[in-house]
PAKOL-362047 format. One line per field, with one value per residue (C-alpha): residue in one letter; x, y, z; residue number from 0. Coordinates in nm, 3 decimals, padded with zeros to 5 digits. Each point is the difference from the previous one (the first is absolute). Example, Ala and Ser with C-alpha at 12.3 -4.5 7.8 and 13.67 -1.06 7.14 Angstrom:
REM residues 2
aa = (A; S)
c1 = (01.230; 00.137)
c2 = (-00.450; 00.344)
c3 = (00.780; -00.066)
i = (0; 1)
REM end
This chain:
REM residues 152
aa = (M; Y; L; G; K; S; W; R; Q; S; K; T; V; K; A; K; L; A; E; A; N; L; S; K; A; D; L; R; D; A; D; L; K; Q; A; N; L; T; S; A; T; L; S; E; A; N; L; A; G; A; R; L; R; G; A; D; L; T; G; V; H; L; D; K; A; N; L; R; G; T; D; L; A; G; A; N; L; R; G; A; A; L; H; W; T; D; L; G; Q; A; D; L; K; N; A; E; V; Y; A; T; D; L; H; L; A; Q; N; L; T; Q; L; Q; L; D; S; A; R; G; D; E; E; T; K; L; P; E; G; Q; G; F; R; R; P; E; S; W; T; A; P; N; E; P; A; D; K; A; G; E; S; G; E; A)
c1 = (11.304; -00.265; 00.111; -00.277; -00.255; 00.106; 00.235; -00.177; 00.219; 00.297; 00.262; 00.152; 00.111; 00.163; -00.125; 00.039; -00.336; -00.018; -00.270; -00.062; -00.339; -00.135; -00.346; -00.245; 00.319; -00.042; 00.230; -00.191; 00.214; 00.310; 00.297; 00.090; 00.114; 00.187; -00.066; 00.029; -00.322; -00.003; -00.254; -00.066; -00.351; -00.175; -00.361; -00.224; 00.295; -00.048; 00.241; -00.193; 00.219; 00.296; 00.291; 00.089; 00.114; 00.230; -00.053; 00.013; -00.340; 00.021; -00.228; -00.118; -00.340; -00.181; -00.344; -00.231; 00.298; -00.042; 00.195; -00.215; 00.225; 00.321; 00.281; 00.066; 00.145; 00.247; -00.044; 00.020; -00.341; 00.064; -00.222; -00.141; -00.357; -00.191; -00.316; -00.248; 00.306; -00.086; 00.184; -00.199; 00.249; 00.276; 00.297; 00.028; 00.209; 00.250; -00.072; 00.047; -00.337; 00.103; -00.187; -00.142; -00.361; -00.199; -00.339; -00.121; 00.216; -00.237; -00.013; 00.249; -00.078; 00.063; 00.250; 00.222; -00.012; 00.120; 00.290; 00.116; 00.175; -00.140; -00.092; -00.277; 00.065; -00.115; -00.341; -00.234; -00.317; -00.292; -00.335; 00.140; 00.075; 00.411; 00.150; 00.368; 00.221; 00.125; 00.348; 00.018; 00.207; -00.082; 00.118; 00.398; 00.024; 00.269; -00.189; 00.238; -00.094; -00.378; -00.141; 00.266; -00.104; 00.307; -00.051; 00.332)
c2 = (07.366; -00.138; 00.044; -00.196; 00.065; 00.136; 00.255; 00.118; 00.199; -00.052; 00.256; 00.054; 00.370; 00.128; -00.349; -00.032; -00.133; 00.179; -00.176; -00.278; -00.156; 00.063; -00.045; -00.144; 00.007; 00.066; 00.283; 00.135; 00.194; -00.067; 00.236; 00.114; 00.334; 00.120; -00.312; -00.011; -00.123; 00.165; -00.163; -00.254; -00.168; 00.009; -00.050; -00.139; 00.030; 00.072; 00.253; 00.117; 00.177; -00.051; 00.261; 00.120; 00.335; 00.134; -00.302; 00.006; -00.126; 00.170; -00.165; -00.265; -00.191; 00.017; -00.094; -00.101; 00.020; 00.058; 00.286; 00.097; 00.169; -00.030; 00.243; 00.124; 00.339; 00.121; -00.304; 00.017; -00.116; 00.178; -00.153; -00.257; -00.167; -00.020; -00.132; -00.119; 00.039; 00.087; 00.297; 00.045; 00.180; -00.051; 00.274; 00.171; 00.298; 00.125; -00.324; 00.047; -00.060; 00.147; -00.144; -00.258; -00.144; 00.063; 00.012; -00.320; -00.002; -00.080; 00.192; 00.287; 00.336; 00.363; 00.002; -00.258; 00.154; 00.344; -00.159; -00.185; 00.154; -00.030; 00.154; 00.059; -00.338; -00.160; -00.154; 00.076; -00.189; 00.188; 00.101; -00.019; 00.379; -00.056; 00.309; 00.001; 00.187; 00.335; -00.113; -00.266; 00.082; 00.018; -00.300; -00.018; 00.287; -00.065; 00.037; 00.280; 00.206; -00.044; 00.335; 00.204; 00.364; 00.084; 00.354; 00.180)
c3 = (08.373; 00.245; 00.349; 00.207; 00.230; 00.360; 00.085; 00.304; 00.221; -00.206; 00.039; -00.363; 00.013; -00.338; -00.140; -00.387; -00.121; -00.348; -00.230; 00.245; 00.018; 00.368; -00.123; 00.312; 00.227; 00.392; 00.075; 00.294; 00.240; -00.230; -00.006; -00.350; 00.056; -00.307; -00.182; -00.381; -00.119; -00.331; -00.233; 00.245; -00.003; 00.348; -00.132; 00.288; 00.245; 00.376; 00.094; 00.311; 00.241; -00.222; 00.013; -00.336; 00.068; -00.286; -00.214; -00.359; -00.110; -00.358; -00.241; 00.264; -00.052; 00.342; -00.146; 00.273; 00.257; 00.371; 00.103; 00.310; 00.249; -00.194; 00.021; -00.359; 00.118; -00.268; -00.235; -00.347; -00.165; -00.345; -00.257; 00.235; -00.038; 00.316; -00.117; 00.300; 00.216; 00.362; 00.114; 00.329; 00.248; -00.228; 00.066; -00.326; 00.146; -00.277; -00.204; -00.372; -00.187; -00.319; -00.287; 00.224; -00.055; 00.312; -00.168; 00.139; 00.325; 00.309; 00.352; -00.129; 00.157; -00.090; 00.287; -00.143; -00.331; 00.174; 00.151; -00.346; -00.270; -00.359; -00.329; -00.249; -00.138; 00.345; -00.060; 00.306; 00.094; -00.186; 00.161; 00.354; 00.061; -00.029; -00.127; -00.126; 00.265; -00.074; 00.085; -00.301; -00.296; -00.373; -00.184; 00.006; 00.207; 00.263; 00.355; 00.115; -00.262; 00.075; 00.117; -00.096; -00.162; -00.181; 00.141; 00.134)
i = (0; 1; 2; 3; 4; 5; 6; 7; 8; 9; 10; 11; 12; 13; 14; 15; 16; 17; 18; 19; 20; 21; 22; 23; 24; 25; 26; 27; 28; 29; 30; 31; 32; 33; 34; 35; 36; 37; 38; 39; 40; 41; 42; 43; 44; 45; 46; 47; 48; 49; 50; 51; 52; 53; 54; 55; 56; 57; 58; 59; 60; 61; 62; 63; 64; 65; 66; 67; 68; 69; 70; 71; 72; 73; 74; 75; 76; 77; 78; 79; 80; 81; 82; 83; 84; 85; 86; 87; 88; 89; 90; 91; 92; 93; 94; 95; 96; 97; 98; 99; 100; 101; 102; 103; 104; 105; 106; 107; 108; 109; 110; 111; 112; 113; 114; 115; 116; 117; 118; 119; 120; 121; 122; 123; 124; 125; 126; 127; 128; 129; 130; 131; 132; 133; 134; 135; 136; 137; 138; 139; 140; 141; 142; 143; 144; 145; 146; 147; 148; 149; 150; 151)
REM end
């Protein structure tokens, strides 16, 4: 389903947009908190300044999307593809990036990675000095078990 071009500054909290085709959509400053965008296509979409706090972006395609300054705090980006996606100043605090492809993400910082939750399956950019945060879990290990030593 293709949903058109401009949703700029729209307020669609908890919207159900799973599998929607939002390629090249203008979603600047849109309020999409807790939206269900599972497996949606947002390639080349402009989401600059959008609020996606707590949104489900599992398996979403964000290739060449503009996420500059986007609030992704607590969002689920599990298995998402962010090829050439601009993440400059995006808030990734507690965002789930388990098995997410970030290897071609643009303007990503170590501070953003440190604030997100990921695992060994998360693909990081190579040759840019990024390190996998120690707080990240091994694949399929619950985040609350990470770092437990098992000692009595």
